[in-house]
C-alpha positions in Angstrom: 0.0 0.0 0.0 1.3 3.4 -0.9 1.1 6.5 1.3 -0.6 9.1 -0.8 -0.3 11.9 1.7 2.1 14.9 1.2 5.9 14.3 1.5 7.4 14.2 5.0 10.7 15.5 6.3 12.5 12.4 7.6 15.2 12.9 10.2 16.2 9.2 10.2 19.9 8.9 11.0 20.2 12.6 11.9 22.3 13.8 14.8 20.0 16.9 15.0 19.9 16.9 18.8 23.7 16.9 19.1 24.6 19.0 16.1 21.9 21.7 16.7 20.5 21.7 20.2 23.5 20.7 22.2 25.6 23.5 20.9 26.2 26.4 23.3 24.8 29.0 21.0 21.4 27.3 21.0 20.9 27.6 24.8 19.0 30.9 24.4 16.5 29.5 21.9 15.9 26.4 24.1 15.5 28.5 27.3 13.1 30.9 25.5 11.0 28.1 24.3 10.9 26.5 27.8 9.7 29.8 29.2 6.9 30.0 26.5 5.8 26.4 27.3 5.7 27.1 31.1 3.4 30.0 30.4 1.1 28.2 28.1 0.9 24.6 29.4 -2.0 23.6 31.7 -1.0 22.8 35.2 -2.0 19.2 34.8 -3.5 16.7 32.3 -3.9 13.0 31.6 -2.6 12.3 28.1 -0.3 14.6 26.1 0.4 14.1 22.4 3.8 15.5 21.5 4.0 15.8 17.6 7.5 16.0 16.1 8.9 14.9 19.5 12.3 14.2 17.9 14.9 13.1 20.6 12.6 14.3 23.4 14.1 17.7 24.1 10.8 19.2 25.3 9.2 16.0 26.7 10.3 16.5 30.4 8.5 19.9 30.3 5.2 18.1 30.1 5.6 16.7 33.6 2.1 17.9 34.6 0.6 15.2 32.3 0.2 11.6 33.5 1.4 10.2 30.2 3.0 11.5 27.1 2.8 10.0 23.6 5.9 10.9 21.6 5.3 10.9 17.8 7.9 11.3 15.2 8.3 10.0 11.6 12.0 9.1 12.4 12.4 5.9 14.4 16.1 6.8 15.2 15.0 10.1 16.7 12.5 8.2 19.0 15.3 5.8 19.9 17.4 8.7 21.1 14.4 9.9 23.1 13.8 6.5 24.6 17.5 6.3 25.6 17.1 9.6 27.4 13.7 9.2 28.9 13.5 5.5 29.6 10.8 2.9 29.0 8.4 3.4 31.8 4.7 3.5 31.1 4.7 7.2 31.4 6.0 7.5 27.8 4.7 5.8 24.6 6.9 6.0 21.5 5.2 6.0 18.1 6.7 6.4 14.7 4.0 7.8 12.4 3.0 10.2 9.7 1.3 13.3 11.1 -1.0 13.3 8.1 -2.3 9.9 9.2 -2.2 9.8 13.0 -2.8 6.3 14.3 -5.1 7.3 17.2 -8.9 7.2 17.8 -10.9 10.4 17.7 -10.8 12.6 20.9 -8.1 10.6 22.7 -5.9 13.3 24.0 -6.6 16.2 26.4 -3.4 18.0 25.3 -1.1 18.3 22.3 2.0 20.2 21.2 3.6 20.7 17.9 6.9 22.6 18.4 9.3 23.3 15.5 7.4 20.8 13.3 4.8 22.7 11.3 7.6 24.4 9.3 8.2 20.9 7.7 4.5 20.5 6.6 3.7 20.9 2.9 0.0 20.8 3.7 -0.5 22.5 7.1 -4.3 22.4 7.2 -4.3 18.7 6.6 -1.8 18.1 9.4 -3.7 20.4 11.8 -6.9 18.7 10.9 -5.5 15.5 12.1 -4.4 17.1 15.3 -8.0 18.5 15.8 -9.4 15.0 15.2 -7.5 13.4 18.0 -7.9 16.1 20.7 -11.0 15.9 22.8 -13.4 18.9 23.3 -12.0 21.2 25.8 -8.4 19.9 25.1 -5.4 22.3 24.8 -3.2 22.6 21.7 0.0 24.5 21.7 1.5 25.2 18.3 4.8 26.8 17.4 5.4 28.0 13.9 8.0 29.9 11.9 6.7 33.3 11.0 7.5 34.9 7.6 6.4 38.2 9.0 9.5 38.8 11.1 11.4 42.1 11.3 14.5 40.7 9.5 12.4 39.4 6.6 10.5 42.7 6.4 13.7 44.8 6.4 15.3 42.5 3.7 12.2 42.9 1.5 12.0 46.6 1.9 15.7 46.9 1.0 15.2 44.6 -2.0 17.6 42.0 -0.6 14.9 39.3 -1.0 12.2 38.7 -3.6 9.5 37.0 -1.5 7.0 39.2 0.2 6.6 38.7 4.0 3.3 40.4 4.0 1.6 38.0 1.6 -0.5 35.2 3.2 1.0 32.2 1.3 3.8 30.1 2.9 7.3 30.5 1.6 9.4 27.4 1.1 12.9 28.7 1.6 14.5 25.2 1.5 13.0 21.8 0.6 10.2 21.1 3.1 11.1 24.1 5.2 8.3 26.7 5.3 7.6 30.0 7.0 4.0 31.1 7.5 2.1 34.3 7.8 0.5 34.6 11.3 -2.9 35.6 9.9 -2.9 32.4 7.8 -2.2 30.3 10.8 -5.0 31.9 12.8 -7.4 31.3 9.9 -6.5 27.7 9.6 -6.9 27.1 13.3 -10.3 28.9 13.4 -11.6 27.0 10.4 -10.6 23.7 12.0 -12.5 24.4 15.3 -9.6 25.7 17.5 -10.2 28.8 19.6 -7.1 30.8 20.1 -6.5 31.8 23.7 -3.0 33.3 23.7 -0.1 34.1 21.5 3.5 34.6 22.5 6.4 35.8 20.4 9.7 34.0 20.9 13.3 34.5 19.9 13.3 38.3 19.7 17.1 38.4 20.3 18.1 35.6 18.0 21.3 37.3 16.9 24.9 36.1 17.2 25.9 39.5 18.5 23.3 39.4 21.4 24.1 35.9 22.3 27.9 36.6 22.4 27.6 39.8 24.5 24.6 39.3 26.8 24.4 36.7 29.7 21.9 33.9 29.0 19.7 34.7 32.0 19.3 38.3 30.8 18.6 37.2 27.2 15.8 34.9 28.4 14.4 37.5 30.8 14.3 40.1 28.1 12.7 37.7 25.7 10.1 36.6 28.3 9.1 40.3 28.8 8.9 41.0 25.0 6.8 37.9 24.4 3.9 39.3 26.4 3.1 41.5 23.4 2.3 38.4 21.3 -1.4 39.0 21.2 -0.8 42.4 19.7 1.7 41.7 17.0 3.8 38.7 15.7 7.1 40.0 14.3 9.6 37.4 15.5 10.8 34.3 13.7 9.1 32.0 16.2 5.5 32.3 17.5 3.7 30.1 20.0 -0.1 29.8 20.0 -2.3 28.2 22.7 -5.7 27.2 21.5 -8.4 24.9 22.7 -11.0 22.7 21.1 -14.6 23.9 21.3 -16.9 22.1 23.7 -16.7 20.5 27.1 -14.4 17.7 28.0 -16.2 14.3 27.7 -17.3 12.5 30.8 -15.6 9.3 29.8 -12.5 8.3 27.7 -13.0 7.2 24.1 -13.1 3.5 23.4 -9.8 2.3 22.1 -6.4 3.9 21.7 -4.7 3.2 18.4 -6.4 3.5 15.1 -5.2 1.8 11.8 -3.9 4.5 9.6 -4.5 2.3 6.5 -8.2 1.6 7.0 -9.3 3.7 10.0 -10.4 0.7 12.1 -10.0 1.0 15.9 -10.1 -2.9 16.2 -6.4 -3.6 16.7 -5.3 -6.6 18.6 -2.0 -6.5 20.6 0.2 -9.5 19.8 3.8 -10.2 20.5 5.8 -7.9 18.2 3.0 -5.5 17.5 -0.6 -4.9 16.6 -2.9 -6.6 14.0 -5.8 -4.7 12.4 -9.0 -6.6 12.3 -10.3 -4.3 9.6 -7.7 -4.8 6.9 -5.4 -7.4 8.4 -2.4 -5.2 8.3 0.3 -5.7 11.0 2.0 -2.9 12.8 5.2 -3.6 14.5 6.3 -2.8 18.1 10.0 -3.5 18.4 12.2 -2.1 21.2 9.2 -0.4 22.7 8.5 1.8 19.6 5.3 1.4 17.7 5.7 1.8 13.9 2.6 3.0 12.0 4.4 4.4 9.0 2.7 3.6 5.7 5.3 2.3 3.2 5.2 0.8 -0.3 
């Protein structure tokens, strides 16, 4: 069976965590994102869906949730997360395509998508899947790369770049790497049934000069102060949005957990080595504690 969904950005075999986040000059971005999540996350929850979890950089920040499901297309990224976080029942590791999430409707009361949407060739399709698996009243925290940032605006006005940061369409500046207009993001969320509660701008001081000359604590404190204007304007390269799904939380959990991404059946039987779908007979592996629901040829 072929996967007819849009192309995905596959980090299989990548040392992204080490080569990007473990470098000293990324400490500011990491700390600024941690501050944004601290402000936006609910105090507690039952089941969190972390989309684009990668090597689990942000996962410990969801400690208020009883369990966290880490989803990434790359199995090797999840293996790195598992090595860091362990194999307790608190964490469930799932290799899957965001465009075909293998979960029943309304399963999660919280979800995050951090530094992931910018790899989505069809953002509304991906966000629609997120909406499907979040229960009414659930919280969704989205981070996206904004094309309407001050640097892009200046470069455009000075004729140093051709693409228009004021236009609503995404800009693909590298293969499967997109920047989005804040208004377009808000419209997509609204159309899909999300109600935006709060916006925070992040990485105001993402400059080598600032990071070389100012102490990290001062950088983060300044960024945290500036981010409070996020509901008024979004002129930074990174924007966080907290929204919730319309409606009251259900009185009981949905029946089932996993859903077959091939046929949509929720009748999956756990067997040694994985799951078998009663709807189409397809088998989904679980090796080394990582479920693999990726559709391949």
